[in-house]
VEXSE-814385 format. One record per atom (N, C-alpha, C): residue in three letters; chain; atom name; y, x, z. Coordinates in steps of 0.1 Angstrom, whole numbers, plus 5000, padded with zeros to 4 digits. Example, Ala and Ser with C-alpha at 12.3 -4.5 7.8 and 13.67 -1.06 7.14 Angstrom:
2
    aa   ch   at      y      x      z
   ALA    A    N   4943   5132   5078
   ALA    A   CA   4955   5123   5078
   ALA    A    C   4967   5132   5078
   SER    A    N   4978   5128   5071
   SER    A   CA   4989   5137   5071
   SER    A    C   5000   5129   5079
END
This chain:
210
    aa   ch   at      y      x      z
   MET    A    N   4988   5008   5000
   MET    A   CA   5000   5000   5000
   MET    A    C   5013   5009   5000
   LEU    A    N   5012   5019   5009
   LEU    A   CA   5024   5029   5009
   LEU    A    C   5026   5035   4996
   ARG    A    N   5015   5039   4989
   ARG    A   CA   5015   5046   4976
   ARG    A    C   5022   5037   4966
   LYS    A    N   5019   5024   4966
   LYS    A   CA   5025   5014   4957
   LYS    A    C   5040   5013   4959
   LEU    A    N   5044   5013   4972
   LEU    A   CA   5058   5012   4975
   LEU    A    C   5066   5024   4970
   MET    A    N   5060   5036   4972
   MET    A   CA   5066   5048   4967
   MET    A    C   5068   5048   4952
   ILE    A    N   5057   5043   4945
   ILE    A   CA   5058   5043   4930
   ILE    A    C   5069   5033   4926
   LEU    A    N   5070   5021   4933
   LEU    A   CA   5080   5011   4929
   LEU    A    C   5094   5017   4932
   ALA    A    N   5096   5024   4943
   ALA    A   CA   5109   5030   4946
   ALA    A    C   5113   5040   4935
   CYS    A    N   5103   5048   4931
   CYS    A   CA   5106   5058   4920
   CYS    A    C   5110   5052   4907
   LEU    A    N   5103   5041   4904
   LEU    A   CA   5107   5033   4891
   LEU    A    C   5121   5027   4892
   THR    A    N   5124   5022   4904
   THR    A   CA   5137   5016   4906
   THR    A    C   5148   5026   4905
   LEU    A    N   5146   5038   4911
   LEU    A   CA   5156   5049   4910
   LEU    A    C   5157   5054   4896
   ALA    A    N   5147   5055   4888
   ALA    A   CA   5147   5059   4874
   ALA    A    C   5155   5049   4866
   THR    A    N   5153   5037   4868
   THR    A   CA   5160   5026   4861
   THR    A    C   5175   5027   4863
   ASN    A    N   5179   5029   4876
   ASN    A   CA   5193   5030   4879
   ASN    A    C   5200   5042   4873
   VAL    A    N   5193   5053   4873
   VAL    A   CA   5198   5065   4867
   VAL    A    C   5200   5064   4852
   PHE    A    N   5190   5057   4846
   PHE    A   CA   5191   5055   4831
   PHE    A    C   5203   5046   4828
   ALA    A    N   5205   5035   4836
   ALA    A   CA   5216   5026   4834
   ALA    A    C   5230   5033   4835
   GLN    A    N   5230   5043   4845
   GLN    A   CA   5243   5049   4847
   GLN    A    C   5247   5058   4835
   HIS    A    N   5237   5065   4829
   HIS    A   CA   5239   5074   4818
   HIS    A    C   5239   5067   4805
   HIS    A    N   5234   5055   4804
   HIS    A   CA   5234   5048   4791
   HIS    A    C   5240   5034   4793
   PRO    A    N   5253   5033   4796
   PRO    A   CA   5259   5020   4798
   PRO    A    C   5258   5011   4786
   THR    A    N   5257   4998   4788
   THR    A   CA   5256   4989   4777
   THR    A    C   5270   4989   4769
   SER    A    N   5269   4987   4756
   SER    A   CA   5281   4987   4748
   SER    A    C   5288   4973   4748
   LYS    A    N   5281   4963   4753
   LYS    A   CA   5286   4950   4752
   LYS    A    C   5297   4948   4763
   THR    A    N   5308   4942   4759
   THR    A   CA   5319   4940   4769
   THR    A    C   5325   4926   4767
   THR    A    N   5331   4921   4777
   THR    A   CA   5338   4908   4776
   THR    A    C   5353   4910   4778
   GLU    A    N   5358   4922   4778
   GLU    A   CA   5372   4924   4779
   GLU    A    C   5379   4919   4767
   LYS    A    N   5391   4914   4769
   LYS    A   CA   5400   4909   4759
   LYS    A    C   5408   4920   4753
   PRO    A    N   5412   4919   4740
   PRO    A   CA   5420   4930   4734
   PRO    A    C   5432   4933   4742
   ASP    A    N   5436   4945   4742
   ASP    A   CA   5448   4949   4750
   ASP    A    C   5460   4944   4743
   ASP    A    N   5468   4936   4750
   ASP    A   CA   5480   4930   4744
   ASP    A    C   5490   4940   4740
   ALA    A    N   5490   4951   4748
   ALA    A   CA   5500   4962   4745
   ALA    A    C   5498   4969   4732
   LYS    A    N   5486   4968   4726
   LYS    A   CA   5483   4974   4713
   LYS    A    C   5488   4966   4701
   ILE    A    N   5493   4954   4703
   ILE    A   CA   5498   4946   4692
   ILE    A    C   5512   4949   4690
   ASP    A    N   5516   4952   4678
   ASP    A   CA   5530   4955   4674
   ASP    A    C   5536   4942   4670
   TYR    A    N   5543   4934   4678
   TYR    A   CA   5548   4921   4675
   TYR    A    C   5560   4922   4666
   GLN    A    N   5565   4933   4663
   GLN    A   CA   5576   4935   4654
   GLN    A    C   5572   4936   4639
   GLN    A    N   5560   4938   4637
   GLN    A   CA   5555   4940   4623
   GLN    A    C   5553   4926   4616
   MET    A    N   5556   4926   4603
   MET    A   CA   5554   4914   4596
   MET    A    C   5539   4910   4596
   GLY    A    N   5536   4898   4598
   GLY    A   CA   5523   4893   4599
   GLY    A    C   5517   4893   4613
   ALA    A    N   5525   4898   4622
   ALA    A   CA   5520   4899   4636
   ALA    A    C   5520   4885   4642
   PRO    A    N   5511   4882   4651
   PRO    A   CA   5511   4869   4658
   PRO    A    C   5523   4867   4667
   MET    A    N   5528   4855   4669
   MET    A   CA   5538   4853   4679
   MET    A    C   5533   4856   4693
   PRO    A    N   5540   4864   4701
   PRO    A   CA   5535   4866   4715
   PRO    A    C   5536   4854   4723
   PRO    A    N   5530   4853   4735
   PRO    A   CA   5531   4841   4743
   PRO    A    C   5546   4839   4746
   LEU    A    N   5550   4826   4746
   LEU    A   CA   5563   4822   4748
   LEU    A    C   5564   4812   4760
   LYS    A    N   5572   4816   4769
   LYS    A   CA   5575   4807   4781
   LYS    A    C   5589   4808   4785
   LEU    A    N   5596   4796   4785
   LEU    A   CA   5610   4796   4788
   LEU    A    C   5613   4787   4800
   LEU    A    N   5623   4792   4808
   LEU    A   CA   5628   4783   4818
   LEU    A    C   5640   4776   4811
   VAL    A    N   5638   4763   4808
   VAL    A   CA   5648   4756   4800
   VAL    A    C   5657   4748   4808
   PHE    A    N   5669   4745   4803
   PHE    A   CA   5678   4736   4810
   PHE    A    C   5682   4724   4802
   HIS    A    N   5680   4712   4808
   HIS    A   CA   5684   4700   4801
   HIS    A    C   5693   4692   4811
   ASP    A    N   5705   4688   4805
   ASP    A   CA   5714   4681   4813
   ASP    A    C   5719   4669   4804
   THR    A    N   5717   4657   4809
   THR    A   CA   5722   4645   4802
   THR    A    C   5732   4637   4810
   SER    A    N   5737   4643   4821
   SER    A   CA   5746   4635   4829
   SER    A    C   5760   4636   4823
   ARG    A    N   5768   4625   4823
   ARG    A   CA   5781   4625   4817
   ARG    A    C   5791   4634   4825
   GLN    A    N   5789   4634   4838
   GLN    A   CA   5799   4642   4846
   GLN    A    C   5798   4657   4843
   ASN    A    N   5787   4662   4839
   ASN    A   CA   5786   4676   4837
   ASN    A    C   5787   4680   4822
   ARG    A    N   5791   4671   4813
   ARG    A   CA   5793   4675   4799
   ARG    A    C   5807   4681   4797
   MET    A    N   5807   4690   4788
   MET    A   CA   5820   4696   4784
   MET    A    C   5826   4686   4774
   PRO    A    N   5840   4687   4773
   PRO    A   CA   5846   4679   4763
   PRO    A    C   5843   4683   4749
   ALA    A    N   5845   4675   4739
   ALA    A   CA   5842   4678   4725
   ALA    A    C   5848   4691   4721
   ALA    A    N   5861   4693   4724
   ALA    A   CA   5868   4706   4721
   ALA    A    C   5866   4716   4732
   ALA    A    N   5865   4729   4728
   ALA    A   CA   5863   4739   4738
   ALA    A    C   5875   4739   4747
   PRO    A    N   5873   4740   4760
   PRO    A   CA   5885   4740   4770
   PRO    A    C   5892   4753   4770
   ALA    A    N   5904   4753   4775
   ALA    A   CA   5912   4765   4777
   ALA    A    C   5904   4775   4786
   GLU    A    N   5907   4788   4785
   GLU    A   CA   5899   4798   4792
   GLU    A    C   5900   4795   4807
   ASN    A    N   5911   4792   4813
   ASN    A   CA   5912   4790   4827
   ASN    A    C   5904   4778   4832
   ASP    A    N   5904   4767   4823
   ASP    A   CA   5897   4755   4827
   ASP    A    C   5882   4758   4826
   ARG    A    N   5878   4767   4816
   ARG    A   CA   5864   4770   4815
   ARG    A    C   5859   4778   4827
   LYS    A    N   5867   4788   4831
   LYS    A   CA   5863   4795   4843
   LYS    A    C   5861   4787   4855
   LYS    A    N   5871   4777   4857
   LYS    A   CA   5870   4768   4868
   LYS    A    C   5857   4760   4868
   PHE    A    N   5854   4755   4856
   PHE    A   CA   5842   4747   4854
   PHE    A    C   5829   4754   4857
   THR    A    N   5828   4767   4851
   THR    A   CA   5816   4774   4853
   THR    A    C   5814   4779   4867
   SER    A    N   5825   4782   4874
   SER    A   CA   5824   4787   4888
   SER    A    C   5821   4776   4898
   GLY    A    N   5823   4764   4894
   GLY    A   CA   5821   4752   4903
   GLY    A    C   5808   4745   4900
   LYS    A    N   5809   4735   4891
   LYS    A   CA   5799   4725   4889
   LYS    A    C   5786   4732   4885
   LEU    A    N   5787   4741   4875
   LEU    A   CA   5775   4747   4869
   LEU    A    C   5766   4754   4880
   ARG    A    N   5772   4760   4889
   ARG    A   CA   5764   4767   4899
   ARG    A    C   5758   4758   4910
   LYS    A    N   5762   4745   4909
   LYS    A   CA   5756   4736   4919
   LYS    A    C   5747   4725   4913
   MET    A    N   5743   4728   4900
   MET    A   CA   5735   4718   4893
   MET    A    C   5721   4716   4900
   ASP    A    N   5716   4704   4899
   ASP    A   CA   5704   4700   4905
   ASP    A    C   5692   4708   4899
   ASP    A    N   5684   4715   4908
   ASP    A   CA   5672   4722   4903
   ASP    A    C   5662   4714   4896
   SER    A    N   5663   4700   4898
   SER    A   CA   5653   4692   4892
   SER    A    C   5655   4691   4877
   LYS    A    N   5666   4696   4872
   LYS    A   CA   5669   4696   4858
   LYS    A    C   5663   4709   4851
   LEU    A    N   5656   4717   4859
   LEU    A   CA   5650   4729   4853
   LEU    A    C   5635   4727   4851
   GLU    A    N   5630   4732   4840
   GLU    A   CA   5616   4730   4837
   GLU    A    C   5612   4741   4827
   TYR    A    N   5599   4743   4826
   TYR    A   CA   5593   4754   4818
   TYR    A    C   5589   4748   4804
   LEU    A    N   5590   4755   4794
   LEU    A   CA   5585   4752   4781
   LEU    A    C   5577   4763   4775
   THR    A    N   5566   4761   4770
   THR    A   CA   5557   4771   4764
   THR    A    C   5556   4770   4749
   GLY    A    N   5550   4780   4743
   GLY    A   CA   5549   4779   4728
   GLY    A    C   5540   4767   4724
   ASN    A    N   5531   4763   4733
   ASN    A   CA   5522   4751   4730
   ASN    A    C   5530   4738   4730
   ASP    A    N   5541   4738   4737
   ASP    A   CA   5549   4726   4738
   ASP    A    C   5558   4724   4725
   VAL    A    N   5559   4734   4718
   VAL    A   CA   5568   4733   4705
   VAL    A    C   5558   4731   4693
   LYS    A    N   5559   4719   4688
   LYS    A   CA   5550   4716   4676
   LYS    A    C   5558   4719   4664
   ASN    A    N   5553   4727   4655
   ASN    A   CA   5560   4730   4642
   ASN    A    C   5550   4727   4631
   ASP    A    N   5554   4718   4622
   ASP    A   CA   5547   4715   4610
   ASP    A    C   5551   4724   4599
   ALA    A    N   5561   4732   4602
   ALA    A   CA   5567   4742   4592
   ALA    A    C   5570   4755   4599
   ASN    A    N   5579   4762   4594
   ASN    A   CA   5583   4775   4601
   ASN    A    C   5590   4772   4614
   LEU    A    N   5587   4782   4624
   LEU    A   CA   5594   4781   4637
   LEU    A    C   5604   4793   4638
   LEU    A    N   5616   4790   4641
   LEU    A   CA   5627   4800   4642
   LEU    A    C   5629   4802   4657
   VAL    A    N   5628   4815   4661
   VAL    A   CA   5631   4819   4675
   VAL    A    C   5643   4828   4675
   MET    A    N   5653   4824   4681
   MET    A   CA   5666   4832   4681
   MET    A    C   5668   4838   4694
   ILE    A    N   5668   4852   4694
   ILE    A   CA   5671   4860   4706
   ILE    A    C   5686   4862   4707
   PHE    A    N   5692   4858   4718
   PHE    A   CA   5707   4858   4718
   PHE    A    C   5712   4861   4732
   ASN    A    N   5725   4863   4733
   ASN    A   CA   5732   4865   4745
   ASN    A    C   5743   4854   4746
   PRO    A    N   5743   4845   4755
   PRO    A   CA   5753   4834   4755
   PRO    A    C   5767   4839   4756
   SER    A    N   5770   4852   4760
   SER    A   CA   5783   4857   4760
   SER    A    C   5787   4865   4748
   CYS    A    N   5778   4865   4738
   CYS    A   CA   5780   4872   4725
   CYS    A    C   5787   4863   4715
   SER    A    N   5799   4867   4710
   SER    A   CA   5806   4859   4700
   SER    A    C   5798   4857   4687
   HIS    A    N   5791   4867   4683
   HIS    A   CA   5783   4866   4671
   HIS    A    C   5772   4855   4673
   CYS    A    N   5766   4855   4685
   CYS    A   CA   5756   4845   4688
   CYS    A    C   5762   4831   4688
   GLU    A    N   5774   4829   4693
   GLU    A   CA   5780   4816   4693
   GLU    A    C   5784   4812   4679
   ASP    A    N   5788   4821   4671
   ASP    A   CA   5792   4818   4657
   ASP    A    C   5779   4813   4649
   GLU    A    N   5768   4820   4652
   GLU    A   CA   5756   4817   4645
   GLU    A    C   5750   4804   4649
   THR    A    N   5752   4801   4662
   THR    A   CA   5748   4788   4667
   THR    A    C   5756   4777   4661
   ALA    A    N   5769   4779   4659
   ALA    A   CA   5777   4769   4653
   ALA    A    C   5773   4767   4638
   ILE    A    N   5769   4777   4631
   ILE    A   CA   5764   4776   4617
   ILE    A    C   5752   4768   4617
   ILE    A    N   5743   4770   4626
   ILE    A   CA   5730   4762   4626
   ILE    A    C   5733   4748   4630
   GLN    A    N   5742   4745   4639
   GLN    A   CA   5745   4732   4643
   GLN    A    C   5751   4724   4631
   LYS    A    N   5760   4730   4624
   LYS    A   CA   5766   4723   4612
   LYS    A    C   5755   4720   4601
   ASN    A    N   5744   4727   4602
   ASN    A   CA   5734   4725   4591
   ASN    A    C   5721   4720   4597
   ILE    A    N   5722   4714   4609
   ILE    A   CA   5710   4709   4616
   ILE    A    C   5702   4699   4608
   SER    A    N   5708   4693   4598
   SER    A   CA   5701   4683   4589
   SER    A    C   5690   4689   4581
   PHE    A    N   5691   4702   4579
   PHE    A   CA   5680   4709   4571
   PHE    A    C   5667   4710   4579
   PHE    A    N   5668   4708   4593
   PHE    A   CA   5656   4710   4601
   PHE    A    C   5649   4697   4602
   ASN    A    N   5641   4694   4592
   ASN    A   CA   5633   4682   4593
   ASN    A    C   5619   4684   4599
   LYS    A    N   5613   4696   4596
   LYS    A   CA   5600   4699   4602
   LYS    A    C   5601   4712   4610
   SER    A    N   5610   4721   4606
   SER    A   CA   5611   4734   4613
   SER    A    C   5617   4731   4627
   GLN    A    N   5614   4740   4636
   GLN    A   CA   5619   4740   4650
   GLN    A    C   5627   4752   4653
   LEU    A    N   5637   4751   4662
   LEU    A   CA   5645   4762   4666
   LEU    A    C   5644   4764   4681
   VAL    A    N   5641   4776   4685
   VAL    A   CA   5640   4780   4699
   VAL    A    C   5650   4791   4702
   MET    A    N   5658   4790   4712
   MET    A   CA   5668   4800   4715
   MET    A    C   5665   4806   4728
   VAL    A    N   5663   4820   4729
   VAL    A   CA   5658   4827   4740
   VAL    A    C   5668   4837   4745
   ALA    A    N   5672   4837   4758
   ALA    A   CA   5681   4846   4764
   ALA    A    C   5674   4853   4776
   LYS    A    N   5679   4864   4780
   LYS    A   CA   5673   4871   4792
   LYS    A    C   5676   4863   4805
   PRO    A    N   5667   4865   4815
   PRO    A   CA   5669   4857   4827
   PRO    A    C   5683   4860   4834
   VAL    A    N   5688   4872   4832
   VAL    A   CA   5701   4876   4839
   VAL    A    C   5712   4868   4833
   ASN    A    N   5710   4861   4822
   ASN    A   CA   5721   4853   4816
   ASN    A    C   5720   4838   4819
   ALA    A    N   5713   4835   4830
   ALA    A   CA   5711   4821   4834
   ALA    A    C   5723   4813   4836
   VAL    A    N   5733   4818   4843
   VAL    A   CA   5746   4811   4846
   VAL    A    C   5754   4809   4833
   PRO    A    N   5757   4820   4825
   PRO    A   CA   5764   4818   4813
   PRO    A    C   5756   4810   4803
   LEU    A    N   5743   4809   4804
   LEU    A   CA   5735   4801   4795
   LEU    A    C   5738   4786   4797
   SER    A    N   5739   4782   4810
   SER    A   CA   5741   4768   4812
   SER    A    C   5755   4764   4807
   ASP    A    N   5765   4773   4808
   ASP    A   CA   5778   4771   4803
   ASP    A    C   5777   4770   4788
   PHE    A    N   5770   4779   4782
   PHE    A   CA   5768   4778   4767
   PHE    A    C   5762   4765   4762
   TYR    A    N   5752   4761   4770
   TYR    A   CA   5744   4749   4766
   TYR    A    C   5754   4737   4766
   LEU    A    N   5762   4736   4776
   LEU    A   CA   5771   4724   4778
   LEU    A    C   5783   4725   4768
   ARG    A    N   5788   4737   4766
   ARG    A   CA   5800   4739   4757
   ARG    A    C   5796   4736   4743
   ARG    A    N   5784   4740   4739
   ARG    A   CA   5779   4738   4725
   ARG    A    C   5773   4724   4723
   ARG    A    N   5772   4717   4734
   ARG    A   CA   5767   4703   4734
   ARG    A    C   5752   4703   4728
   LEU    A    N   5744   4712   4732
   LEU    A   CA   5731   4714   4726
   LEU    A    C   5722   4703   4729
   GLY    A    N   5724   4696   4740
   GLY    A   CA   5715   4685   4743
   GLY    A    C   5717   4672   4735
   GLU    A    N   5727   4672   4726
   GLU    A   CA   5729   4661   4717
   GLU    A    C   5724   4661   4703
   PHE    A    N   5716   4672   4700
   PHE    A   CA   5712   4674   4686
   PHE    A    C   5698   4669   4684
   GLN    A    N   5696   4664   4672
   GLN    A   CA   5683   4660   4667
   GLN    A    C   5680   4665   4653
   PRO    A    N   5669   4672   4651
   PRO    A   CA   5659   4675   4661
   PRO    A    C   5664   4684   4672
   PRO    A    N   5657   4683   4684
   PRO    A   CA   5662   4691   4696
   PRO    A    C   5662   4706   4693
   ILE    A    N   5672   4712   4699
   ILE    A   CA   5673   4727   4699
   ILE    A    C   5668   4731   4713
   HIS    A    N   5657   4738   4714
   HIS    A   CA   5651   4743   4727
   HIS    A    C   5658   4756   4731
   ILE    A    N   5663   4757   4743
   ILE    A   CA   5670   4768   4748
   ILE    A    C   5667   4771   4762
   GLY    A    N   5665   4784   4765
   GLY    A   CA   5662   4788   4779
   GLY    A    C   5661   4803   4781
   THR    A    N   5657   4807   4793
   THR    A   CA   5656   4821   4796
   THR    A    C   5641   4826   4795
   ASP    A    N   5639   4838   4791
   ASP    A   CA   5626   4843   4788
   ASP    A    C   5618   4845   4801
   SER    A    N   5606   4840   4802
   SER    A   CA   5598   4841   4813
   SER    A    C   5584   4848   4810
   SER    A    N   5583   4853   4797
   SER    A   CA   5570   4859   4793
   SER    A    C   5572   4872   4786
   ASP    A    N   5584   4879   4788
   ASP    A   CA   5587   4891   4781
   ASP    A    C   5586   4890   4766
   PHE    A    N   5590   4879   4761
   PHE    A   CA   5590   4877   4746
   PHE    A    C   5600   4886   4740
   ILE    A    N   5612   4887   4746
   ILE    A   CA   5623   4896   4741
   ILE    A    C   5618   4910   4741
   GLY    A    N   5612   4915   4752
   GLY    A   CA   5608   4929   4752
   GLY    A    C   5598   4932   4741
   LYS    A    N   5590   4923   4737
   LYS    A   CA   5579   4925   4727
   LYS    A    C   5584   4924   4713
   THR    A    N   5595   4917   4711
   THR    A   CA   5599   4913   4697
   THR    A    C   5612   4919   4693
   PHE    A    N   5621   4922   4703
   PHE    A   CA   5635   4926   4699
   PHE    A    C   5634   4940   4693
   VAL    A    N   5641   4942   4681
   VAL    A   CA   5640   4954   4673
   VAL    A    C   5653   4963   4676
   PHE    A    N   5660   4959   4686
   PHE    A   CA   5672   4967   4691
   PHE    A    C   5682   4968   4679
   GLY    A    N   5684   4957   4672
   GLY    A   CA   5695   4957   4662
   GLY    A    C   5706   4948   4668
   MET    A    N   5714   4943   4659
   MET    A   CA   5725   4934   4663
   MET    A    C   5720   4921   4668
   LEU    A    N   5727   4915   4677
   LEU    A   CA   5724   4901   4681
   LEU    A    C   5733   4892   4673
   PRO    A    N   5728   4880   4670
   PRO    A   CA   5715   4874   4674
   PRO    A    C   5704   4880   4665
   GLN    A    N   5692   4879   4670
   GLN    A   CA   5680   4882   4662
   GLN    A    C   5672   4869   4660
   ILE    A    N   5669   4866   4647
   ILE    A   CA   5661   4854   4645
   ILE    A    C   5648   4858   4639
   ASN    A    N   5637   4855   4646
   ASN    A   CA   5624   4857   4641
   ASN    A    C   5618   4844   4635
   ILE    A    N   5613   4845   4623
   ILE    A   CA   5607   4833   4617
   ILE    A    C   5592   4835   4616
   TYR    A    N   5585   4824   4622
   TYR    A   CA   5571   4824   4622
   TYR    A    C   5566   4812   4614
   ASP    A    N   5555   4814   4606
   ASP    A   CA   5550   4803   4598
   ASP    A    C   5542   4794   4606
   HIS    A    N   5536   4784   4600
   HIS    A   CA   5529   4773   4607
   HIS    A    C   5518   4779   4615
   ASP    A    N   5512   4791   4611
   ASP    A   CA   5501   4797   4619
   ASP    A    C   5507   4807   4630
   ARG    A    N   5520   4806   4632
   ARG    A   CA   5527   4815   4642
   ARG    A    C   5525   4830   4638
   LYS    A    N   5526   4833   4625
   LYS    A   CA   5527   4847   4621
   LYS    A    C   5541   4850   4617
   LEU    A    N   5545   4862   4620
   LEU    A   CA   5559   4867   4617
   LEU    A    C   5561   4869   4602
   VAL    A    N   5570   4862   4596
   VAL    A   CA   5573   4863   4582
   VAL    A    C   5586   4870   4578
   LYS    A    N   5596   4869   4588
   LYS    A   CA   5609   4875   4585
   LYS    A    C   5617   4877   4598
   THR    A    N   5625   4888   4599
   THR    A   CA   5634   4890   4610
   THR    A    C   5648   4892   4605
   PHE    A    N   5657   4885   4611
   PHE    A   CA   5671   4887   4607
   PHE    A    C   5679   4892   4620
   ASN    A    N   5689   4901   4617
   ASN    A   CA   5697   4906   4628
   ASN    A    C   5712   4904   4624
   GLY    A    N   5720   4900   4635
   GLY    A   CA   5734   4898   4632
   GLY    A    C   5737   4884   4627
   GLU    A    N   5749   4881   4624
   GLU    A   CA   5752   4868   4618
   GLU    A    C   5746   4866   4605
   ILE    A    N   5739   4855   4603
   ILE    A   CA   5731   4852   4591
   ILE    A    C   5737   4840   4584
   ALA    A    N   5740   4841   4572
   ALA    A   CA   5745   4829   4564
   ALA    A    C   5735   4819   4562
   ILE    A    N   5739   4806   4562
   ILE    A   CA   5729   4795   4561
   ILE    A    C   5721   4796   4548
   ASP    A    N   5727   4802   4538
   ASP    A   CA   5720   4803   4525
   ASP    A    C   5708   4812   4526
   SER    A    N   5709   4822   4535
   SER    A   CA   5697   4831   4538
   SER    A    C   5687   4825   4546
   LEU    A    N   5691   4815   4555
   LEU    A   CA   5681   4809   4563
   LEU    A    C   5674   4797   4556
   LYS    A    N   5681   4791   4547
   LYS    A   CA   5677   4778   4541
   LYS    A    C   5663   4779   4535
   GLN    A    N   5660   4791   4529
   GLN    A   CA   5646   4792   4523
   GLN    A    C   5635   4792   4533
   TYR    A    N   5638   4794   4546
   TYR    A   CA   5628   4794   4556
   TYR    A    C   5628   4781   4564
   ILE    A    N   5637   4771   4561
   ILE    A   CA   5638   4759   4569
   ILE    A    C   5633   4747   4561
   GLU    A    N   5626   4739   4567
   GLU    A   CA   5621   4726   4561
   GLU    A    C   5625   4714   4570
END
């Protein structure tokens, strides 16, 4: 009986040593996200998660015309900083349904070029029948973003313009360090087909909008 136990122990030890020196090649690990160059044409759209702001209350809306600078400072330093947290929510890439190209605009709400480009898009919002527009800013721009949202009256447009702060490092993965704004255009399969930097004329964008 003792001899059988010794033989069994030796077989077990040999099996363990073999397994250590000959590891199986099969793995369940997912591909390393860091190895994907999201700036290359044809690259998939990285995960998108925004902390979005929606405000439909009359008392917090900006007037149709942009206010004087002193009035704007008074407005942003008061009401905007006290807005109800219940108006904040998250939006992911899965929440944005696009039957055509998806436009993701990386911007800074304090950037004049970004504001001008937003105005261009707003004037031509009728071209967006199937395409969707998502505007993404860095989290540090949360306060000026709410000011921007109200001043540009973004909550009044149809189809809706999604706007919020980056919660998934989308900007870090896709920004090419050119001029702002940057507009990434993804096809129906969420593959990158074009990147624009700086102010873009509507004629250049039209061919990508449905």
